[in-house]
DOSE-583527 format. One record per residue (C-alpha): residue number from 1; residue in one letter; z, x, y. Coordinates in nm, 2 decimals, decimal comma. Each point is the difference from the previous one (the first is absolute). Example, Ala and Ser with C-alpha at 12.3 -4.5 7.8 and 13.67 -1.06 7.14 Angstrom:
2
> num; residuo; up; east; north
> 1; a; 0,78; 1,23; -0,45 $
> 2; s; -0,07; 0,14; 0,34 $
This chain:
319
> num; residuo; up; east; north
> 1; x; 11,38; 11,24; 21,01 $
> 2; x; -0,19; 0,30; 0,04 $
> 3; x; -0,22; 0,16; -0,26 $
> 4; x; -0,14; 0,33; 0,03 $
> 5; x; -0,24; 0,05; -0,29 $
> 6; x; -0,18; 0,35; -0,02 $
> 7; x; -0,17; 0,25; -0,23 $
> 8; x; 0,23; 0,24; -0,17 $
> 9; x; -0,20; 0,32; 0,11 $
> 10; x; 0,02; 0,23; 0,31 $
> 11; x; -0,26; -0,25; 0,20 $
> 12; x; 0,21; -0,29; -0,06 $
> 13; x; 0,35; 0,13; 0,04 $
> 14; x; -0,09; 0,19; 0,31 $
> 15; x; -0,17; -0,30; 0,16 $
> 16; x; 0,33; -0,21; -0,04 $
> 17; x; 0,19; 0,29; 0,11 $
> 18; x; -0,19; 0,01; 0,33 $
> 19; x; 0,06; -0,38; 0,04 $
> 20; x; 0,35; 0,01; -0,08 $
> 21; x; 0,10; 0,29; 0,21 $
> 22; x; -0,15; -0,17; 0,30 $
> 23; x; 0,12; -0,36; -0,09 $
> 24; x; 0,29; 0,01; -0,25 $
> 25; x; 0,05; -0,32; -0,17 $
> 26; x; 0,22; -0,13; -0,32 $
> 27; x; -0,28; -0,08; -0,26 $
> 28; x; -0,03; -0,04; -0,36 $
> 29; x; -0,21; 0,30; -0,12 $
> 30; x; -0,29; -0,07; -0,26 $
> 31; x; -0,18; 0,29; -0,14 $
> 32; x; -0,06; 0,20; -0,33 $
> 33; x; -0,21; 0,30; -0,15 $
> 34; x; -0,31; 0,07; 0,19 $
> 35; x; -0,21; -0,19; -0,27 $
> 36; x; 0,22; -0,33; 0,05 $
> 37; x; -0,22; -0,17; 0,27 $
> 38; x; 0,04; -0,35; -0,06 $
> 39; x; 0,33; -0,02; 0,16 $
> 40; x; -0,02; -0,30; 0,24 $
> 41; x; -0,03; -0,24; -0,32 $
> 42; x; 0,37; 0,10; -0,09 $
> 43; x; 0,14; -0,18; 0,28 $
> 44; x; 0,07; -0,35; 0,10 $
> 45; x; -0,02; -0,03; 0,39 $
> 46; x; 0,11; -0,32; 0,18 $
> 47; x; -0,06; -0,11; 0,34 $
> 48; x; 0,08; 0,23; 0,26 $
> 49; x; 0,01; 0,30; -0,19 $
> 50; x; -0,14; 0,32; 0,11 $
> 51; x; -0,22; 0,23; -0,23 $
> 52; x; -0,11; 0,35; 0,09 $
> 53; x; -0,23; 0,12; -0,24 $
> 54; x; -0,15; 0,34; -0,03 $
> 55; x; -0,24; 0,21; -0,15 $
> 56; x; -0,10; -0,23; -0,31 $
> 57; x; -0,33; -0,17; -0,03 $
> 58; x; -0,01; -0,35; 0,16 $
> 59; x; -0,25; -0,09; -0,28 $
> 60; x; 0,21; 0,06; -0,28 $
> 61; x; 0,30; -0,20; 0,23 $
> 62; x; -0,19; -0,28; 0,14 $
> 63; x; 0,15; -0,24; -0,23 $
> 64; x; 0,34; 0,08; 0,13 $
> 65; x; -0,12; 0,01; 0,36 $
> 66; x; -0,14; -0,33; -0,01 $
> 67; x; 0,33; -0,14; -0,16 $
> 68; x; 0,22; 0,17; 0,26 $
> 69; x; -0,23; -0,18; 0,28 $
> 70; x; 0,03; -0,32; -0,15 $
> 71; x; 0,35; 0,03; -0,02 $
> 72; x; 0,04; 0,08; 0,36 $
> 73; x; 0,06; 0,36; 0,00 $
> 74; x; -0,14; 0,26; 0,23 $
> 75; x; -0,17; 0,30; -0,14 $
> 76; x; -0,07; 0,33; 0,16 $
> 77; x; -0,26; 0,19; -0,22 $
> 78; x; -0,11; 0,38; 0,06 $
> 79; x; -0,22; 0,16; -0,30 $
> 80; x; -0,33; 0,19; -0,04 $
> 81; x; -0,10; -0,09; -0,36 $
> 82; x; -0,23; -0,28; -0,09 $
> 83; x; 0,10; -0,31; 0,17 $
> 84; x; -0,22; -0,28; -0,11 $
> 85; x; -0,06; -0,30; 0,26 $
> 86; x; 0,28; 0,05; 0,26 $
> 87; x; 0,15; -0,37; 0,03 $
> 88; x; -0,01; -0,16; 0,37 $
> 89; x; 0,36; -0,11; 0,08 $
> 90; x; 0,23; 0,00; 0,29 $
> 91; x; 0,27; 0,14; -0,21 $
> 92; x; -0,22; 0,31; -0,10 $
> 93; x; 0,00; 0,31; 0,18 $
> 94; x; -0,22; 0,21; -0,22 $
> 95; x; -0,10; 0,38; 0,11 $
> 96; x; -0,24; 0,09; -0,27 $
> 97; x; -0,22; 0,31; 0,03 $
> 98; x; -0,20; 0,11; -0,28 $
> 99; x; -0,14; 0,33; 0,14 $
> 100; x; 0,05; 0,25; -0,29 $
> 101; x; 0,12; 0,24; 0,25 $
> 102; x; 0,32; -0,20; 0,09 $
> 103; x; 0,31; -0,12; -0,16 $
> 104; x; 0,28; -0,25; 0,06 $
> 105; x; 0,24; 0,22; 0,19 $
> 106; x; -0,30; 0,10; 0,23 $
> 107; x; -0,06; -0,37; 0,09 $
> 108; x; 0,35; -0,07; 0,10 $
> 109; x; 0,03; 0,33; 0,17 $
> 110; x; -0,24; -0,12; 0,26 $
> 111; x; 0,17; -0,36; 0,03 $
> 112; x; 0,34; 0,21; 0,05 $
> 113; x; -0,18; 0,24; 0,26 $
> 114; x; 0,02; 0,30; -0,20 $
> 115; x; 0,43; -0,02; 0,03 $
> 116; x; 0,04; 0,14; -0,34 $
> 117; x; -0,32; 0,17; 0,00 $
> 118; x; 0,14; 0,29; -0,22 $
> 119; x; 0,10; -0,24; -0,31 $
> 120; x; -0,37; -0,14; 0,05 $
> 121; x; -0,18; 0,33; -0,04 $
> 122; x; 0,25; 0,08; -0,33 $
> 123; x; -0,15; -0,32; -0,15 $
> 124; x; -0,35; 0,06; 0,08 $
> 125; x; 0,08; 0,34; -0,19 $
> 126; x; 0,16; -0,18; -0,28 $
> 127; x; -0,31; -0,26; -0,04 $
> 128; x; -0,22; 0,33; -0,02 $
> 129; x; -0,16; -0,04; 0,35 $
> 130; x; 0,02; 0,36; 0,06 $
> 131; x; -0,24; 0,08; 0,21 $
> 132; x; 0,08; -0,29; 0,22 $
> 133; x; 0,37; 0,09; 0,02 $
> 134; x; -0,04; 0,38; 0,08 $
> 135; x; -0,21; -0,16; 0,31 $
> 136; x; 0,26; -0,23; 0,10 $
> 137; x; 0,26; 0,28; -0,07 $
> 138; x; -0,21; 0,25; 0,20 $
> 139; x; -0,03; -0,28; 0,30 $
> 140; x; 0,38; -0,04; -0,01 $
> 141; x; 0,05; 0,38; 0,06 $
> 142; x; 0,17; 0,08; -0,32 $
> 143; x; -0,02; 0,35; -0,16 $
> 144; x; -0,18; 0,06; -0,32 $
> 145; x; 0,36; 0,04; -0,15 $
> 146; x; 0,09; -0,33; 0,12 $
> 147; x; -0,30; -0,17; -0,10 $
> 148; x; 0,05; 0,15; -0,36 $
> 149; x; 0,34; -0,12; -0,02 $
> 150; x; -0,12; -0,35; 0,09 $
> 151; x; -0,28; 0,03; -0,24 $
> 152; x; 0,26; 0,13; -0,28 $
> 153; x; 0,23; -0,30; 0,07 $
> 154; x; -0,27; -0,24; 0,01 $
> 155; x; -0,10; 0,11; -0,38 $
> 156; x; 0,31; -0,01; -0,10 $
> 157; x; 0,09; -0,36; 0,08 $
> 158; x; -0,32; -0,12; -0,11 $
> 159; x; 0,06; 0,18; -0,34 $
> 160; x; 0,33; -0,16; -0,04 $
> 161; x; -0,21; -0,34; 0,00 $
> 162; x; -0,19; 0,07; -0,33 $
> 163; x; 0,15; -0,14; -0,34 $
> 164; x; -0,04; -0,30; -0,22 $
> 165; x; 0,35; -0,12; 0,09 $
> 166; x; 0,24; 0,09; 0,26 $
> 167; x; 0,19; 0,19; -0,29 $
> 168; x; -0,25; 0,27; 0,01 $
> 169; x; 0,05; 0,07; 0,36 $
> 170; x; 0,28; 0,22; 0,14 $
> 171; x; 0,06; -0,25; 0,29 $
> 172; x; -0,05; -0,33; -0,03 $
> 173; x; -0,21; -0,08; 0,32 $
> 174; x; 0,24; -0,28; 0,16 $
> 175; x; 0,25; 0,25; 0,00 $
> 176; x; -0,23; 0,32; 0,10 $
> 177; x; -0,06; -0,21; 0,30 $
> 178; x; 0,34; -0,09; 0,10 $
> 179; x; 0,10; 0,38; -0,04 $
> 180; x; -0,31; 0,06; 0,24 $
> 181; x; 0,14; -0,25; 0,26 $
> 182; x; 0,26; 0,30; 0,10 $
> 183; x; -0,27; 0,24; 0,14 $
> 184; x; -0,17; -0,11; 0,32 $
> 185; x; -0,24; 0,30; -0,06 $
> 186; x; -0,13; 0,15; -0,33 $
> 187; x; 0,13; 0,33; 0,15 $
> 188; x; 0,34; -0,12; -0,02 $
> 189; x; -0,02; -0,10; -0,36 $
> 190; x; -0,16; 0,38; -0,10 $
> 191; x; 0,31; 0,18; 0,19 $
> 192; x; 0,24; -0,22; -0,18 $
> 193; x; 0,04; 0,19; -0,31 $
> 194; x; 0,17; -0,29; -0,21 $
> 195; x; -0,32; -0,20; 0,09 $
> 196; x; -0,23; -0,15; -0,29 $
> 197; x; -0,24; 0,25; 0,12 $
> 198; x; 0,13; 0,26; -0,20 $
> 199; x; 0,05; -0,18; -0,34 $
> 200; x; -0,36; -0,10; 0,02 $
> 201; x; -0,13; 0,33; 0,08 $
> 202; x; 0,15; 0,13; -0,29 $
> 203; x; -0,09; -0,29; -0,25 $
> 204; x; -0,37; 0,02; 0,14 $
> 205; x; -0,03; 0,34; -0,08 $
> 206; x; 0,11; -0,02; -0,35 $
> 207; x; -0,23; -0,32; -0,05 $
> 208; x; -0,30; 0,16; 0,15 $
> 209; x; 0,04; 0,31; -0,19 $
> 210; x; -0,04; -0,21; -0,35 $
> 211; x; -0,33; -0,14; 0,14 $
> 212; x; -0,15; 0,29; 0,12 $
> 213; x; 0,04; 0,16; -0,34 $
> 214; x; -0,21; -0,28; -0,15 $
> 215; x; -0,39; 0,09; -0,03 $
> 216; x; -0,28; -0,26; 0,12 $
> 217; x; -0,10; -0,28; -0,25 $
> 218; x; -0,35; -0,08; 0,16 $
> 219; x; -0,14; 0,21; 0,26 $
> 220; x; -0,33; -0,01; 0,21 $
> 221; x; -0,17; 0,05; 0,33 $
> 222; x; 0,11; -0,37; 0,07 $
> 223; x; 0,34; -0,06; -0,16 $
> 224; x; 0,27; 0,22; -0,14 $
> 225; x; 0,28; -0,21; -0,23 $
> 226; x; 0,33; 0,13; -0,12 $
> 227; x; 0,20; -0,18; -0,26 $
> 228; x; 0,38; 0,04; 0,01 $
> 229; x; 0,25; -0,15; -0,29 $
> 230; x; 0,20; -0,31; 0,00 $
> 231; x; 0,30; 0,15; 0,16 $
> 232; x; 0,22; -0,05; 0,29 $
> 233; x; -0,13; 0,30; 0,21 $
> 234; x; -0,36; -0,08; -0,08 $
> 235; x; 0,05; -0,36; 0,18 $
> 236; x; 0,19; 0,15; 0,28 $
> 237; x; -0,27; 0,29; 0,08 $
> 238; x; -0,35; -0,18; -0,07 $
> 239; x; -0,05; -0,12; 0,36 $
> 240; x; 0,09; 0,31; 0,16 $
> 241; x; -0,15; 0,23; -0,24 $
> 242; x; -0,31; -0,22; 0,05 $
> 243; x; 0,00; 0,07; 0,37 $
> 244; x; 0,04; 0,40; -0,04 $
> 245; x; -0,29; -0,04; -0,23 $
> 246; x; -0,24; -0,16; 0,26 $
> 247; x; 0,12; 0,24; 0,27 $
> 248; x; -0,07; 0,28; -0,22 $
> 249; x; -0,39; -0,12; -0,07 $
> 250; x; -0,10; -0,21; 0,31 $
> 251; x; -0,33; -0,08; -0,14 $
> 252; x; 0,11; -0,16; -0,36 $
> 253; x; 0,19; -0,29; -0,09 $
> 254; x; 0,31; 0,06; -0,22 $
> 255; x; 0,21; -0,26; -0,23 $
> 256; x; 0,34; 0,03; -0,17 $
> 257; x; 0,05; -0,16; -0,31 $
> 258; x; 0,36; -0,06; -0,10 $
> 259; x; 0,05; -0,12; -0,36 $
> 260; x; 0,17; -0,33; -0,05 $
> 261; x; 0,17; -0,12; -0,29 $
> 262; x; -0,23; -0,29; -0,09 $
> 263; x; -0,32; 0,20; -0,05 $
> 264; x; -0,10; 0,02; 0,36 $
> 265; x; -0,01; 0,23; 0,30 $
> 266; x; 0,14; -0,04; 0,34 $
> 267; x; -0,25; 0,13; 0,26 $
> 268; x; -0,02; 0,17; 0,31 $
> 269; x; -0,32; 0,06; 0,15 $
> 270; x; -0,09; 0,18; 0,33 $
> 271; x; -0,34; -0,01; 0,15 $
> 272; x; -0,15; 0,32; 0,12 $
> 273; x; 0,16; 0,10; 0,31 $
> 274; x; -0,35; 0,03; 0,15 $
> 275; x; -0,10; -0,34; -0,10 $
> 276; x; 0,31; -0,20; 0,04 $
> 277; x; -0,14; -0,34; -0,11 $
> 278; x; -0,03; -0,21; -0,33 $
> 279; x; 0,33; 0,10; -0,18 $
> 280; x; 0,16; -0,37; 0,04 $
> 281; x; -0,35; -0,19; -0,10 $
> 282; x; -0,03; 0,22; -0,32 $
> 283; x; 0,38; -0,07; -0,09 $
> 284; x; 0,01; -0,34; 0,08 $
> 285; x; -0,30; -0,08; -0,23 $
> 286; x; 0,25; 0,04; -0,29 $
> 287; x; 0,26; -0,25; -0,08 $
> 288; x; 0,32; 0,19; 0,14 $
> 289; x; -0,17; 0,21; 0,27 $
> 290; x; 0,00; 0,01; 0,38 $
> 291; x; 0,04; 0,20; 0,28 $
> 292; x; -0,18; 0,13; 0,34 $
> 293; x; -0,30; 0,19; 0,07 $
> 294; x; 0,13; 0,35; -0,05 $
> 295; x; 0,26; -0,06; -0,26 $
> 296; x; 0,06; -0,25; -0,28 $
> 297; x; 0,14; -0,05; -0,33 $
> 298; x; -0,01; -0,16; -0,32 $
> 299; x; 0,35; -0,12; -0,15 $
> 300; x; -0,12; -0,05; -0,36 $
> 301; x; -0,36; 0,11; -0,13 $
> 302; x; -0,05; -0,02; -0,38 $
> 303; x; -0,06; 0,30; -0,15 $
> 304; x; -0,35; -0,11; -0,14 $
> 305; x; -0,11; -0,09; 0,38 $
> 306; x; 0,06; 0,36; 0,12 $
> 307; x; -0,39; 0,09; -0,06 $
> 308; x; -0,12; -0,29; 0,20 $
> 309; x; 0,24; 0,09; 0,30 $
> 310; x; -0,13; 0,34; 0,01 $
> 311; x; -0,36; -0,12; 0,01 $
> 312; x; 0,09; -0,22; 0,27 $
> 313; x; 0,17; 0,26; 0,21 $
> 314; x; -0,28; 0,22; -0,07 $
> 315; x; -0,28; -0,26; 0,08 $
> 316; x; 0,18; -0,10; 0,31 $
> 317; x; -0,01; 0,35; 0,16 $
> 318; x; -0,35; 0,08; -0,11 $
> 319; x; -0,14; -0,27; 0,24 $
């Protein structure tokens, strides 16, 4: 049995897309909304099974990884999130890079010698590595118009991954991945007027217009906080809205709060683009938080802990 286990955002989907365009296999797809990162524990692998695990923290999945290795499965693991201690095992092939200016698709792009480089650049744009993606697009010889197309596509695929449940999304991540397999190049996708690109483009603009109409809840030189209501559109737009805000004010951190139904907030935190560190550590200090240096989140922050969260963020970036 082959298992492809991957984050449901742009980086996770496109990383798997590169691998399976290069090496098509039949596999069971294990994924979900972007925040659903503890995926490995959901399967029960046996001896001889092969697990491909992409763009989810090893630290959050170490129990499932160790179990798989103990059962005699082999594991290929590529990621750029907090890893914790990486096991040493002959059946584990780990490619972990915690550099704030890389993503999982770029890690796999190197392993594939750039065979699907345009897709990797698309993923980098989707993961808000704008300067890095611009650099790669220029080095690849793409025009400004082509780079803008890859940036929009990456943003739209990433936008589709945000939600409390798959029912919030326009496409289930596994279904979106399968549809993208028909396109060896992202430019082929954009040329196809019946592709998911155009549905996501329309939906994204509708959701973003609603978010842009809401004023800041808290604003200082160090941090801007925006609160969105308990609505599906809020959950869909929260992450890419945070990326947009981060790119508008590169010296400030940004947090987008989305109300949950249990007196808590879903939080997307972006470190200042000019100081891309600390977001993962800050969010991991809360019970349901995690992420990476530049971008992180908390699944359920009680309303009464918001002041503490703001103080921690501002305290961190005054250091």
